[in-house]
N, CA, C and O atoms as CSV, one atom per row, in Angstrom:
chain,resi,resn,atom,element,x,y,z
A,1,MET,N,N,85.161,76.603,111.132
A,1,MET,CA,C,85.619,75.547,112.072
A,1,MET,C,C,87.079,75.323,111.528
A,1,MET,O,O,87.467,75.236,110.363
A,2,MET,N,N,87.775,75.256,112.722
A,2,MET,CA,C,89.263,75.092,112.516
A,2,MET,C,C,89.438,73.373,113.049
A,2,MET,O,O,88.811,72.695,113.864
A,3,PHE,N,N,90.627,73.086,112.133
A,3,PHE,CA,C,91.026,71.714,112.464
A,3,PHE,C,C,92.512,71.709,113.044
A,3,PHE,O,O,93.415,72.441,112.638
A,4,LYS,N,N,92.612,70.785,114.035
A,4,LYS,CA,C,93.960,70.777,114.660
A,4,LYS,C,C,95.012,70.021,113.715
A,4,LYS,O,O,94.856,68.924,113.177
A,5,ILE,N,N,96.089,70.846,113.645
A,5,ILE,CA,C,97.422,70.138,112.664
A,5,ILE,C,C,98.117,69.064,113.702
A,5,ILE,O,O,98.392,69.298,114.878
A,6,GLU,N,N,98.288,68.100,113.147
A,6,GLU,CA,C,99.236,67.025,114.090
A,6,GLU,C,C,100.213,66.645,113.481
A,6,GLU,O,O,100.117,66.513,112.261
A,7,THR,N,N,101.473,66.350,114.167
A,7,THR,CA,C,102.651,65.712,113.553
A,7,THR,C,C,102.955,64.243,114.223
A,7,THR,O,O,102.726,63.943,115.395
A,8,GLY,N,N,103.474,63.471,113.304
A,8,GLY,CA,C,103.523,62.205,113.756
A,8,GLY,C,C,102.804,60.943,113.704
A,8,GLY,O,O,103.196,59.856,114.128
A,9,VAL,N,N,101.551,61.258,113.050
A,9,VAL,CA,C,100.796,60.573,112.705
A,9,VAL,C,C,100.847,59.649,111.640
A,9,VAL,O,O,100.460,60.164,110.591
A,10,ALA,N,N,101.294,58.096,111.499
A,10,ALA,CA,C,101.512,57.642,110.598
A,10,ALA,C,C,100.273,57.282,109.461
A,10,ALA,O,O,99.104,57.041,109.764
A,11,ILE,N,N,100.729,57.305,108.351
A,11,ILE,CA,C,99.527,56.887,107.444
A,11,ILE,C,C,99.221,55.454,107.105
A,11,ILE,O,O,99.974,54.824,106.362
A,12,PRO,N,N,98.348,55.024,107.525
A,12,PRO,CA,C,97.708,53.584,107.164
A,12,PRO,C,C,97.744,53.190,105.950
A,12,PRO,O,O,97.592,54.022,105.055
A,13,PRO,N,N,97.947,51.874,105.661
A,13,PRO,CA,C,97.939,51.423,104.154
A,13,PRO,C,C,96.707,51.665,103.626
A,13,PRO,O,O,95.697,51.555,104.321
A,14,MET,N,N,96.657,52.113,101.999
A,14,MET,CA,C,95.593,52.468,101.384
A,14,MET,C,C,94.443,51.145,101.126
A,14,MET,O,O,94.802,50.020,100.778
A,15,THR,N,N,93.221,51.486,101.339
A,15,THR,CA,C,92.206,50.614,101.265
A,15,THR,C,C,91.108,50.843,100.058
A,15,THR,O,O,90.688,51.984,99.864
A,16,ARG,N,N,90.644,49.732,99.242
A,16,ARG,CA,C,89.840,50.406,98.221
A,16,ARG,C,C,88.756,51.061,98.788
A,16,ARG,O,O,88.787,51.819,99.757
A,17,GLY,N,N,88.039,50.810,98.295
A,17,GLY,CA,C,86.670,51.086,98.865
A,17,GLY,C,C,86.201,52.601,98.010
A,17,GLY,O,O,85.111,53.126,98.238
A,18,GLY,N,N,87.045,80.177,95.090
A,18,GLY,CA,C,86.914,81.528,95.451
A,18,GLY,C,C,86.839,81.847,96.655
A,18,GLY,O,O,87.052,83.041,96.870
A,19,ARG,N,N,86.556,81.057,97.744
A,19,ARG,CA,C,86.547,81.605,99.018
A,19,ARG,C,C,87.356,80.846,100.135
A,19,ARG,O,O,87.355,79.650,99.842
A,20,GLU,N,N,87.853,81.012,100.975
A,20,GLU,CA,C,88.768,80.687,101.695
A,20,GLU,C,C,88.499,79.344,102.144
A,20,GLU,O,O,87.377,79.049,102.555
A,21,THR,N,N,89.575,78.387,102.093
A,21,THR,CA,C,89.123,76.926,102.642
A,21,THR,C,C,88.914,76.832,103.806
A,21,THR,O,O,89.251,77.813,104.469
A,22,MET,N,N,88.379,75.826,104.443
A,22,MET,CA,C,88.118,75.795,105.989
A,22,MET,C,C,89.294,74.812,106.385
A,22,MET,O,O,89.661,74.827,107.560
A,23,TYR,N,N,89.882,73.999,105.530
A,23,TYR,CA,C,91.054,73.043,105.611
A,23,TYR,C,C,92.461,74.067,105.732
A,23,TYR,O,O,92.599,75.097,105.073
A,24,PRO,N,N,93.400,73.565,106.669
A,24,PRO,CA,C,94.620,74.368,107.020
A,24,PRO,C,C,95.751,73.576,105.990
A,24,PRO,O,O,96.745,72.983,106.408
A,25,PHE,N,N,95.386,73.702,104.637
A,25,PHE,CA,C,96.498,73.374,103.895
A,25,PHE,C,C,97.663,74.115,103.581
A,25,PHE,O,O,98.723,73.553,103.302
A,26,LYS,N,N,97.525,75.366,103.612
A,26,LYS,CA,C,98.542,76.199,103.681
A,26,LYS,C,C,99.551,76.497,104.761
A,26,LYS,O,O,100.618,77.082,104.576
A,27,GLU,N,N,99.071,76.002,105.982
A,27,GLU,CA,C,99.984,76.195,107.190
A,27,GLU,C,C,100.865,74.430,107.286
A,27,GLU,O,O,101.674,74.152,108.171
A,28,MET,N,N,100.555,73.724,106.464
A,28,MET,CA,C,100.886,72.354,106.860
A,28,MET,C,C,102.296,71.998,106.405
A,28,MET,O,O,102.440,72.115,105.188
A,29,ALA,N,N,103.265,71.634,107.009
A,29,ALA,CA,C,104.603,71.023,106.738
A,29,ALA,C,C,104.375,69.465,106.330
A,29,ALA,O,O,103.348,68.853,106.626
A,30,ILE,N,N,105.351,68.961,105.689
A,30,ILE,CA,C,105.433,67.652,105.532
A,30,ILE,C,C,105.285,66.725,106.758
A,30,ILE,O,O,106.099,66.673,107.679
A,31,GLY,N,N,104.180,66.017,106.666
A,31,GLY,CA,C,104.198,64.849,107.837
A,31,GLY,C,C,102.986,65.218,108.704
A,31,GLY,O,O,102.469,64.335,109.388
A,32,ASP,N,N,102.473,66.544,108.717
A,32,ASP,CA,C,101.536,67.095,109.319
A,32,ASP,C,C,100.110,66.555,108.889
A,32,ASP,O,O,99.945,66.232,107.713
A,33,SER,N,N,99.144,66.452,109.740
A,33,SER,CA,C,97.893,66.124,109.105
A,33,SER,C,C,96.578,66.628,110.241
A,33,SER,O,O,96.800,67.013,111.389
A,34,PHE,N,N,95.418,66.535,109.712
A,34,PHE,CA,C,94.548,67.057,110.290
A,34,PHE,C,C,92.988,66.064,110.431
A,34,PHE,O,O,92.729,65.426,109.410
A,35,TYR,N,N,92.365,65.971,111.160
A,35,TYR,CA,C,91.309,64.889,111.080
A,35,TYR,C,C,89.964,65.702,111.105
A,35,TYR,O,O,89.779,66.736,111.747
A,36,VAL,N,N,89.095,65.089,110.332
A,36,VAL,CA,C,87.663,65.684,109.888
A,36,VAL,C,C,86.743,64.380,110.466
A,36,VAL,O,O,86.916,63.210,110.125
A,37,PRO,N,N,85.673,64.893,111.468
A,37,PRO,CA,C,85.128,63.923,111.880
A,37,PRO,C,C,83.724,63.872,110.846
A,37,PRO,O,O,83.294,64.866,110.260
A,38,LEU,N,N,83.142,62.548,110.766
A,38,LEU,CA,C,81.883,62.590,110.058
A,38,LEU,C,C,80.884,62.959,110.621
A,38,LEU,O,O,80.037,63.569,109.968
A,39,ARG,N,N,80.675,62.679,112.095
A,39,ARG,CA,C,79.566,63.008,112.861
A,39,ARG,C,C,78.308,61.784,112.731
A,39,ARG,O,O,77.138,62.094,112.959
A,40,GLY,N,N,78.577,60.810,112.462
A,40,GLY,CA,C,77.373,59.912,112.585
A,40,GLY,C,C,76.997,59.460,111.034
A,40,GLY,O,O,76.110,58.639,110.802
A,41,SER,N,N,77.745,60.071,110.058
A,41,SER,CA,C,77.290,59.667,108.690
A,41,SER,C,C,77.525,58.317,108.290
A,41,SER,O,O,78.404,57.671,108.860
A,42,PRO,N,N,76.797,57.788,107.318
A,42,PRO,CA,C,77.022,56.281,106.812
A,42,PRO,C,C,78.509,56.113,106.267
A,42,PRO,O,O,79.270,57.047,106.014
A,43,ILE,N,N,78.767,54.845,106.141
A,43,ILE,CA,C,80.226,54.658,105.835
A,43,ILE,C,C,80.460,55.019,104.454
A,43,ILE,O,O,81.658,55.031,104.167
A,44,LYS,N,N,79.658,55.321,103.501
A,44,LYS,CA,C,79.443,55.845,102.029
A,44,LYS,C,C,80.287,57.120,102.375
A,44,LYS,O,O,81.374,57.262,101.815
A,45,THR,N,N,79.853,58.027,103.243
A,45,THR,CA,C,80.168,59.367,103.172
A,45,THR,C,C,81.910,59.281,103.476
A,45,THR,O,O,82.556,60.160,102.905
A,46,ILE,N,N,82.421,58.643,104.027
A,46,ILE,CA,C,83.658,58.556,103.880
A,46,ILE,C,C,84.247,58.972,102.812
A,46,ILE,O,O,85.070,59.886,102.859
A,47,PHE,N,N,83.952,58.436,101.836
A,47,PHE,CA,C,84.642,58.263,100.326
A,47,PHE,C,C,84.258,59.963,99.964
A,47,PHE,O,O,85.101,60.805,99.653
A,48,ARG,N,N,82.962,60.172,100.079
A,48,ARG,CA,C,82.666,61.644,99.593
A,48,ARG,C,C,83.558,62.796,100.324
A,48,ARG,O,O,83.961,63.793,99.724
A,49,LEU,N,N,83.782,62.557,101.540
A,49,LEU,CA,C,84.587,63.306,102.304
A,49,LEU,C,C,86.028,63.449,101.964
A,49,LEU,O,O,86.636,64.517,102.029
A,50,GLN,N,N,86.623,62.123,101.536
A,50,GLN,CA,C,87.967,62.119,101.464
A,50,GLN,C,C,87.890,62.955,99.983
A,50,GLN,O,O,88.537,63.994,99.851
A,51,ASN,N,N,87.294,62.575,99.201
A,51,ASN,CA,C,87.070,63.471,97.869
A,51,ASN,C,C,86.910,65.083,98.101
A,51,ASN,O,O,87.610,65.894,97.495
A,52,SER,N,N,86.173,65.352,98.798
A,52,SER,CA,C,85.844,66.804,99.120
A,52,SER,C,C,87.140,67.336,99.778
A,52,SER,O,O,87.449,68.489,99.477
A,53,ILE,N,N,87.932,66.669,100.623
A,53,ILE,CA,C,89.079,67.193,100.981
A,53,ILE,C,C,90.274,67.328,100.170
A,53,ILE,O,O,91.042,68.284,100.284
A,54,LEU,N,N,90.462,66.189,99.193
A,54,LEU,CA,C,91.310,66.393,98.325
A,54,LEU,C,C,91.128,67.218,96.947
A,54,LEU,O,O,92.007,67.495,96.131
A,55,GLY,N,N,89.658,67.556,96.903
A,55,GLY,CA,C,89.211,68.304,95.946
A,55,GLY,C,C,89.456,69.766,96.074
A,55,GLY,O,O,89.690,70.655,95.255
A,56,SER,N,N,89.344,69.732,97.191
A,56,SER,CA,C,89.638,71.234,98.217
A,56,SER,C,C,91.221,71.633,97.912
A,56,SER,O,O,91.625,72.758,97.616
A,57,ALA,N,N,92.011,70.435,98.057
A,57,ALA,CA,C,93.270,70.928,98.015
A,57,ALA,C,C,93.701,71.231,96.369
A,57,ALA,O,O,94.489,72.132,96.080
A,58,ARG,N,N,93.198,70.529,95.560
A,58,ARG,CA,C,93.722,70.630,94.169
A,58,ARG,C,C,92.997,71.945,93.703
A,58,ARG,O,O,93.440,72.451,92.672
A,59,ARG,N,N,91.953,72.559,94.317
A,59,ARG,CA,C,91.239,73.686,93.811
A,59,ARG,C,C,91.764,74.794,94.153
A,59,ARG,O,O,91.509,75.819,93.521
A,60,ARG,N,N,92.697,74.784,95.353
A,60,ARG,CA,C,93.423,75.579,95.806
A,60,ARG,C,C,94.911,75.841,95.118
A,60,ARG,O,O,95.520,76.903,95.248
A,61,ARG,N,N,95.234,75.082,94.617
A,61,ARG,CA,C,96.532,74.609,93.772
A,61,ARG,C,C,97.625,75.405,94.772
A,61,ARG,O,O,97.738,76.631,94.770
A,62,TYR,N,N,98.337,74.587,95.548
A,62,TYR,CA,C,99.216,74.705,96.590
A,62,TYR,C,C,100.288,74.251,95.865
A,62,TYR,O,O,100.435,73.031,95.935
A,63,PRO,N,N,101.335,75.028,94.980
A,63,PRO,CA,C,102.208,74.554,94.357
A,63,PRO,C,C,103.271,73.806,94.924
A,63,PRO,O,O,103.818,74.319,95.900
A,64,GLY,N,N,103.714,72.624,94.498
A,64,GLY,CA,C,104.827,71.807,95.166
A,64,GLY,C,C,104.143,71.003,96.246
A,64,GLY,O,O,104.762,70.016,96.644
A,65,LYS,N,N,102.841,71.292,96.843
A,65,LYS,CA,C,102.304,70.271,97.838
A,65,LYS,C,C,101.516,69.401,97.299
A,65,LYS,O,O,100.865,69.599,96.273
A,66,GLN,N,N,101.529,68.054,98.170
A,66,GLN,CA,C,100.613,66.855,97.760
A,66,GLN,C,C,99.789,66.370,98.989
A,66,GLN,O,O,100.375,65.995,100.005
A,67,PHE,N,N,98.691,66.376,98.917
A,67,PHE,CA,C,98.100,65.625,99.954
A,67,PHE,C,C,97.680,64.082,99.896
A,67,PHE,O,O,97.844,63.524,98.811
A,68,SER,N,N,97.108,63.269,101.053
A,68,SER,CA,C,96.689,62.163,100.867
A,68,SER,C,C,95.604,62.148,102.130
A,68,SER,O,O,95.532,63.091,102.918
A,69,THR,N,N,94.761,60.947,102.226
A,69,THR,CA,C,93.579,60.983,102.942
A,69,THR,C,C,93.434,59.685,103.272
A,69,THR,O,O,93.705,58.876,102.384
A,70,ARG,N,N,93.074,59.271,104.323
A,70,ARG,CA,C,92.537,57.743,104.633
A,70,ARG,C,C,91.402,58.072,105.692
A,70,ARG,O,O,91.289,59.042,106.441
A,71,ALA,N,N,90.622,56.988,105.522
A,71,ALA,CA,C,89.548,57.045,106.456
A,71,ALA,C,C,90.044,56.360,107.977
A,71,ALA,O,O,90.661,55.295,108.012
A,72,GLU,N,N,89.719,57.049,109.077
A,72,GLU,CA,C,90.250,56.649,110.223
A,72,GLU,C,C,89.033,56.837,111.477
A,72,GLU,O,O,88.428,57.878,111.735
A,73,GLY,N,N,88.913,55.759,112.025
A,73,GLY,CA,C,87.756,55.692,112.951
A,73,GLY,C,C,86.223,56.159,112.221
A,73,GLY,O,O,85.706,55.612,111.247
A,74,GLU,N,N,85.776,57.122,112.864
A,74,GLU,CA,C,84.650,57.547,112.633
A,74,GLU,C,C,84.885,59.356,111.618
A,74,GLU,O,O,84.184,60.358,111.753
A,75,GLY,N,N,85.818,59.210,110.902
A,75,GLY,CA,C,86.222,60.395,110.043
A,75,GLY,C,C,87.309,60.023,109.127
A,75,GLY,O,O,87.612,58.857,108.873
A,76,VAL,N,N,87.958,61.204,108.576
A,76,VAL,CA,C,88.966,61.201,107.720
A,76,VAL,C,C,90.179,62.218,107.969
A,76,VAL,O,O,89.975,63.423,108.119
A,77,ARG,N,N,91.542,61.609,108.003
A,77,ARG,CA,C,92.541,62.132,108.263
A,77,ARG,C,C,93.437,62.691,106.878
A,77,ARG,O,O,93.630,61.793,106.059
A,78,CYS,N,N,93.862,63.698,106.601
A,78,CYS,CA,C,94.416,64.377,105.477
A,78,CYS,C,C,95.950,64.764,105.968
A,78,CYS,O,O,96.300,65.423,106.948
A,79,TRP,N,N,96.688,64.166,105.012
A,79,TRP,CA,C,98.322,64.455,105.459
A,79,TRP,C,C,98.914,65.115,104.259
A,79,TRP,O,O,98.442,65.085,103.123
A,80,ARG,N,N,100.012,65.719,104.651
A,80,ARG,CA,C,100.727,66.711,103.634
A,80,ARG,C,C,101.951,65.641,103.516
A,80,ARG,O,O,102.672,65.224,104.422
A,81,ILE,N,N,101.968,65.344,102.228
A,81,ILE,CA,C,103.165,64.148,101.777
A,81,ILE,C,C,104.085,64.942,100.873
A,81,ILE,O,O,105.166,64.381,100.696
A,82,LYS,N,N,103.971,65.822,100.404
A,82,LYS,CA,C,105.266,66.328,99.694
A,82,LYS,C,C,104.935,67.781,99.770
A,82,LYS,O,O,105.712,68.616,99.308
């Protein structure tokens, strides 16, 4: 599955609550983002999906790159912030 990289999507305020990655971290520039839909999963799954995306970014160890996620609608959006 491929995710569309988008530019110009603002990051909303934070709320509490070995193989190739499926996410496009390598191709992202600062300010780019991609959206991952939940496909009807319960709200608790948003937290797990956010952790999965960020964990994938950390496991891939992209030097000098940092990412942030936020729940958005019925899914999660991930931004490259550094």
